[in-house]
KOLFI-521790 format. One record per residue: y, z, x of N, C-alpha, C in turn; residue number from 1; residue in one letter. Coordinates in steps of 0.2 Angstrom, whole numbers. Example, Ala and Ser with C-alpha at 12.3 -4.5 7.8 and 13.67 -1.06 7.14 Angstrom:
BEGIN
   n.Y   n.Z   n.X  ca.Y  ca.Z  ca.X   c.Y   c.Z   c.X seq type
   -28    39    66   -22    39    62   -16    39    66   1    A
   -11    35    64    -5    36    68     0    39    64   2    S
% end
This chain:
BEGIN
   n.Y   n.Z   n.X  ca.Y  ca.Z  ca.X   c.Y   c.Z   c.X seq type
   264   656    51   267   650    48   268   645    52   1    X
   263   642    55   263   637    60   265   631    58   2    X
   263   630    51   265   624    48   273   624    47   3    X
   277   629    47   284   628    46   287   626    54   4    X
   284   626    59   287   623    65   285   616    66   5    X
   291   612    65   289   605    65   286   603    73   6    X
   281   599    73   278   598    79   273   602    81   7    X
   272   608    78   267   613    81   259   610    81   8    X
   257   606    77   250   604    77   249   599    83   9    X
   254   596    84   254   590    89   255   593    96  10    X
   260   598    97   262   599   104   263   607   105  11    X
   260   611   100   261   619   101   254   622   103  12    X
   255   627   107   249   631   108   252   638   106  13    X
   246   643   106   247   650   103   241   654   106  14    X
   241   660   105   236   665   106   233   669   100  15    X
   236   667    94   235   672    89   228   674    86  16    X
   224   669    88   216   670    86   211   667    91  17    X
   205   667    90   201   664    94   202   656    94  18    X
   202   652    89   203   646    89   209   643    93  19    X
   214   646    92   220   644    96   219   646   103  20    X
   217   651   105   216   654   111   211   650   115  21    X
   205   647   111   201   643   115   204   636   115  22    X
   209   634   111   212   627   111   216   628   118  23    X
   220   633   118   224   634   124   220   634   131  24    X
   216   637   131   211   637   137   208   631   139  25    X
   207   626   134   205   620   135   210   616   138  26    X
   216   617   135   222   614   137   223   615   145  27    X
   223   621   146   225   623   153   218   620   158  28    X
   213   620   156   208   618   161   207   610   161  29    X
   210   607   156   209   599   157   215   595   156  30    X
   221   598   153   226   593   152   232   595   155  31    X
   233   602   157   240   605   159   241   601   167  32    X
   247   599   168   247   595   174   253   599   179  33    X
   254   605   176   258   609   181   265   609   179  34    X
   268   607   174   275   608   172   278   613   170  35    X
   283   613   166   287   619   164   284   622   158  36    X
   285   629   157   282   632   152   287   635   147  37    X
   287   635   141   291   639   136   286   644   132  38    X
   289   650   132   285   654   128   290   657   124  39    X
   289   658   117   294   662   113   292   662   105  40    X
   297   666   101   296   667    95   301   663    90  41    X
   297   661    85   302   659    79   306   665    75  42    X
   310   663    72   314   669    69   310   672    63  43    X
   310   679    61   306   682    57   310   683    52  44    X
   308   682    45   311   683    39   308   689    35  45    X
   312   695    38   309   700    36   311   702    29  46    X
   307   705    24   309   707    18   313   713    17  47    X
   314   716    12   320   722    11   315   729     9  48    X
   309   728    12   305   734    10   306   740    14  49    X
   310   739    19   312   745    23   318   747    23  50    X
   322   745    18   330   747    17   330   753    16  51    X
   326   757    13   327   764    12   323   769    16  52    X
   320   766    21   317   770    26   321   773    32  53    X
   321   779    33   325   781    39   319   785    43  54    X
   321   783    50   317   786    55   318   793    58  55    X
   315   796    62   317   802    66   324   803    66  56    X
   328   808    65   335   808    67   340   805    62  57    X
   336   802    56   340   799    51   342   791    53  58    X
   339   788    57   342   781    60   338   777    55  59    X
   342   771    53   338   767    48   332   764    52  60    X
   329   761    47   323   757    50   325   750    53  61    X
   324   747    58   327   742    62   325   735    58  62    X
   330   731    58   329   724    56   327   720    62  63    X
   322   715    61   320   712    68   321   705    67  64    X
   323   702    71   325   695    72   318   691    73  65    X
   313   694    77   307   691    79   301   697    76  66    X
   296   693    73   291   698    71   288   704    75  67    X
   287   702    81   283   706    87   283   702    93  68    X
   287   704    98   288   701   104   285   704   109  69    X
   280   709   109   276   711   114   272   705   117  70    X
   268   702   112   264   696   115   268   691   119  71    X
   274   689   117   277   684   121   278   687   129  72    X
   279   693   129   281   696   135   274   696   139  73    X
   269   699   136   263   699   139   260   692   141  74    X
   261   687   137   259   680   138   263   678   144  75    X
   269   679   144   273   677   151   270   680   157  76    X
   270   686   157   267   689   162   260   687   165  77    X
   255   685   160   248   683   160   249   675   163  78    X
   253   672   161   255   664   163   257   664   170  79    X
   261   669   172   262   668   179   258   669   183  80    X
   253   675   182   247   676   185   243   671   186  81    X
   241   668   180   237   661   180   239   656   184  82    X
   246   653   184   249   649   188   248   651   195  83    X
   248   657   198   248   658   205   240   658   206  84    X
   235   660   203   229   660   204   226   653   204  85    X
   229   648   201   227   642   201   231   636   205  86    X
   235   640   209   239   636   214   245   631   211  87    X
   248   633   204   251   629   200   258   631   200  88    X
   260   636   204   267   638   204   268   646   202  89    X
   273   648   200   274   655   199   279   655   192  90    X
   282   662   192   287   663   185   293   658   185  91    X
   295   656   190   300   650   190   299   644   186  92    X
   293   643   184   290   638   179   292   641   172  93    X
   293   647   170   292   649   163   298   652   162  94    X
   301   649   155   306   651   151   303   654   145  95    X
   306   661   145   304   665   139   310   664   134  96    X
   309   664   127   315   664   123   314   668   117  97    X
   319   670   114   318   675   108   325   672   102  98    X
   324   673    96   329   672    91   334   678    91  99    X
   333   683    95   337   688    94   341   689   101 100    X
   346   694   101   350   695   105   347   697   112 101    X
   340   701   111   337   704   116   329   704   114 102    X
   326   701   119   318   700   118   316   708   116 103    X
   311   708   113   307   715   111   312   720   110 104    X
   317   718   106   322   723   104   320   730   101 105    X
   315   730    99   312   737    96   310   742   102 106    X
   310   739   108   308   743   114   315   746   116 107    X
   321   744   114   326   747   116   329   743   122 108    X
   336   744   122   341   741   128   339   743   135 109    X
   337   749   135   336   752   143   329   749   144 110    X
   325   749   141   318   747   143   318   740   144 111    X
   320   736   139   322   729   140   326   726   146 112    X
   330   730   147   336   728   151   332   729   159 113    X
   327   734   159   324   734   166   319   729   166 114    X
   315   727   161   311   722   160   314   716   163 115    X
   320   714   160   323   707   162   326   708   168 116    X
   328   713   171   330   713   179   325   712   183 117    X
   318   715   181   312   714   186   310   707   185 118    X
   309   703   179   307   697   178   312   693   181 119    X
   319   693   180   323   689   183   322   688   190 120    X
   321   695   193   320   694   201   314   691   203 121    X
   309   691   198   303   687   200   304   679   199 122    X
   309   677   195   310   671   194   309   667   187 123    X
   307   672   183   307   671   176   313   667   172 124    X
   314   662   168   320   661   165   320   664   158 125    X
   326   665   156   326   669   149   332   665   145 126    X
   330   665   138   335   662   134   335   667   128 127    X
   340   669   126   342   674   120   345   670   115 128    X
   346   673   109   349   671   104   349   663   102 129    X
   342   662   103   340   655   101   340   654    94 130    X
   340   658    89   341   659    82   334   656    79 131    X
   331   652    80   324   650    78   321   644    82 132    X
   315   642    81   313   635    83   314   630    78 133    X
   318   624    80   319   619    76   313   614    76 134    X
   310   612    83   304   609    83   301   609    89 135    X
   294   607    90   292   606    97   291   598    97 136    X
   292   596   103   292   589   105   286   589   111 137    X
   284   582   113   281   582   120   285   585   125 138    X
   291   584   125   297   585   131   298   593   131 139    X
   297   597   125   299   603   124   300   607   117 140    X
   305   612   118   307   615   112   313   614   110 141    X
   315   612   104   322   612   101   323   618    98 142    X
   329   621   100   331   628    96   337   626    91 143    X
   336   632    86   342   631    81   349   632    83 144    X
   349   636    90   355   637    93   358   630    96 145    X
   355   625    96   357   619   100   353   618   106 146    X
   351   624   109   348   623   116   341   620   116 147    X
   339   616   121   333   612   122   330   615   128 148    X
   323   617   128   320   619   133   314   614   137 149    X
   315   612   142   310   607   144   303   612   145 150    X
   298   608   143   292   612   144   286   606   141 151    X
   282   607   146   275   603   145   271   608   141 152    X
   270   614   142   266   618   138   271   623   134 153    X
   269   623   127   275   627   124   270   632   119 154    X
   271   638   121   266   644   118   271   647   113 155    X
   270   647   106   275   649   102   271   654    98 156    X
   275   659    94   274   664    89   278   663    83 157    X
   275   660    77   278   660    71   281   665    68 158    X
   285   663    63   287   668    58   280   670    54 159    X
   280   677    52   275   680    48   277   679    41 160    X
   272   676    37   273   676    30   268   679    26 161    X
   269   682    21   264   685    17   260   680    13 162    X
   255   682    10   251   677     6   255   677    -1 163    X
   256   671    -4   259   670   -10   258   675   -16 164    X
   250   677   -17   250   681   -22   253   688   -22 165    X
   255   689   -15   258   696   -15   265   697   -17 166    X
   269   691   -19   275   691   -20   276   693   -28 167    X
   280   698   -29   282   699   -36   277   706   -37 168    X
   272   708   -34   269   714   -35   273   720   -34 169    X
   271   726   -38   276   731   -37   274   735   -31 170    X
   270   733   -27   269   737   -20   272   732   -15 171    X
   276   726   -17   278   722   -11   286   720   -12 172    X
   288   719    -6   296   718    -6   298   711    -8 173    X
   304   710    -6   307   703   -10   303   697    -7 174    X
   299   697     0   296   692     3   289   693     2 175    X
   287   699     0   280   699    -2   275   703     2 176    X
   279   706     7   276   711    12   275   718     8 177    X
   270   722    10   268   728     7   274   733     9 178    X
   276   737     4   281   742     7   278   748    10 179    X
% end
């Protein structure tokens, strides 16, 4: 749902498919001046299709604030390597953000806590409880929490939305995701 992020077409980048990956590659090769980088997720509007599912041990299926945050973590690490290889700085130029209390929350507090400890020691910046992306501008990312992140390069991961024809089918939940 990139079209739901104001300013994405003009100021946003992502890695979700070949088109966007190639667009980012071109930006890095030709236009990136070496400024700050913001990487993060929009809020995920999860349907109710998992409300009756219990996991091993009787635990309820988790509700997610972000659809999938493995990619933002992978991209932040990759961008830090790219910056170093191209003489443009290091992890201190990168801010990773999440709408949730904890990035990649489904990995668990212990695992993510260790990741954040190591990443912080390397110089990465971290913003949690962003709530959502309000808009992207030339200057950076504006978040629903009221925080603004200065960024020349904005790599974002949008909300996931099902195709409209999926809504109301007996196999779909209230958002249109297959149960």
